[in-house]
N, C-alpha and C positions, 0 to 999 in steps of 0.2 A: 522441554515445553512444547506444546503444539498449537499451531494455528489452524483452527477448524472452520471451513467454509463449505458452503453447498457447491456442488458441481455447476449448478446455474450461476452462482456468484463468481466462480473462476472463469466460466465461459464469458460472462459480462466484462470482467477485467481483461481477458485476452482480446476480446473484441474491441474494446476501448483502445488497447495497446496497438493493435493492428490497424485500426481506423486512423490513429494519429501518426503512424510510422511515415516518415523518418523522424518526427518530433517525439519527445517524451510526452507521455500522458500522466495524469496523477489523479488521485481520488482518495476518498476516506472509507475506512472500514468501522462500521458501527456494531456494537454487540455487548458482550459481557466477558469479564474476567472470572474465570474459575480456577480451581486448584490446578496448576500446571496446564491449564487449557485456555486459550483465548478463542472464544467462540463468536464468530462474524455472523450477524443476523441480517445486516444490510450493507450494500455496496453503494456508495455514492460517487458518481463520476463528477469530476471538477475540470474546469478548463486550465490548461497549462498557460497561464497569462504571459509567460515568457516566450512561448512558441519555439522554444530551443530543442535541438537534438541532443544536448548534453546537460541541461539543467531544467528544473521544474519549479513552478511556484503556483499554488492554488490561490483562487480569488478569496481574499480574507473574509469578504462578507458572506460567501457561500459556506466557508468553514464554520463561521460563527453561527449561522443559521442552522446548519446541519447539526452541530453540537447541541444546540438549544432544543431543536426538534427531538433529537434522540433522547435528551434528558427527560423530556415530557412522556417519552414512551418506556422509561425505564432502562434505557440503553446508554452507552457512553462510547466515546471515541476510543477504539481499541487498536486501531492501526491506520497506517498510510501506505497507499501503493503508488507505484510509478513504474515506468518502463525504461529499459536501457536499449535503445535501438542499436543494432549492430555490435553490441559488446555484451559481455557476460553479466549475470545477475549477482554482481558482487557489491559490497559497500564501498562506494567511491569516497574520495576525500571529502567531497561536498556532502555527501549523503552523511557521513559520519558527523560533520559539524552540525547538520539539520537535526540529527538525531538527539543531539544534545538540548535542542529547544523542545522536544517532545519526548522526554524520557518516559520509559514505562509502556510504550505502545510498540506494536509490531510494525515492522517495515517490510512489505512484500514487494519484491523487485522482479519484473518480468522482462526477460531478455528476449528481444524480437529481431527477426531478420525479415526481408520482404516477404509478406504473406504467410509467416509462420512464427509460432511461439517456439523459442529455442529451449528455454528452461525458466523455472519459477524458483526463487529462494526467499525465505523469510528470515529476518533477524530482530534482534531487540538489543538495546543498550542495557546492560546489567552489570552492577558492581564495577563500573568503569571500563568494562570490556563489552565486545559485541558477541552475542550468543546467537548461533543459528538455531532456527525453530523448525520443527518438523511440520510440514504442511499436509493436513488431512482433508481429503474431499468426502463429503457425505452425500 
């Protein structure tokens, strides 16, 4: 399965991650589910209300409003992104637990080091396991 985003969308996510370094950033991916493709149409930055380098939590009111606005535009929540400062873009134990609260959406994780993005990986909880998605920049 593919997670398809514009290059500008990826650039915005990378910028958000670097701006928040060494804290984790987080945000929402709005778009459409297609056959074997999750197409991201909009990236929504959120504040990590925890302000933590190892955990994130988006403002619930922002999440609610973004989802409602997306629905009015014919879009839906297709993914969540966050950063991993100074560690790899893998699904941590906390990420795995959070994924259970949002089944069926992509999780884009951006690994950052000071002033640079190290790697990006995307995952989805599927059939009780975690599947890695191919990231396609358009």
